[in-house]
C-alpha positions, -999 to +999 in steps of 0.1 A: -336+843-616-333+885-617-322+890-578-289+874-585-288+868-619-277+831-611-286+801-640-282+768-637-275+740-669-271+711-686-243+708-711-239+682-742-216+683-765-220+659-798-244+639-777-214+639-744-230+650-717-206+678-702-217+685-668-241+708-646-228+739-641-239+769-619-233+807-626-236+841-629-255+851-663-244+892-653-210+883-652-210+856-678-204+816-673-180+803-694-182+766-699-146+753-710-148+719-735-112+693-737-132+661-754-117+644-779-143+647-803-146+682-796-125+714-782-137+749-777-162+766-751-200+778-745-207+813-729-240+820-715-242+859-714-270+890-712-272+915-740-290+942-745-300+941-701-326+910-704-315+886-727-304+858-720-274+842-750-256+813-758-221+818-776-205+782-788-170+781-801-159+748-808-137+729-829-147+694-840-116+668-848-132+655-874-158+676-892-139+711-889-161+739-867-190+752-857-195+790-839-226+808-837-245+831-814-280+818-797-307+840-779-321+816-757-350+842-740-356+875-726-363+879-689 
């Protein structure tokens, strides 16, 4: 992964599979979410040169919103 910074992820939002996504984490991989129950985005990115983080920013139709940043791993 550190040669190309490519990642592959399978995304579920409120139990609904959005799909499988592949991209370059160094440039940032952004998945747009546009469902009846949730809208927003999930973004994977590098922080501090070798930490892989995910930023989740969703507005839920029936229950407000959810926004957070979570460190997934250090390479």
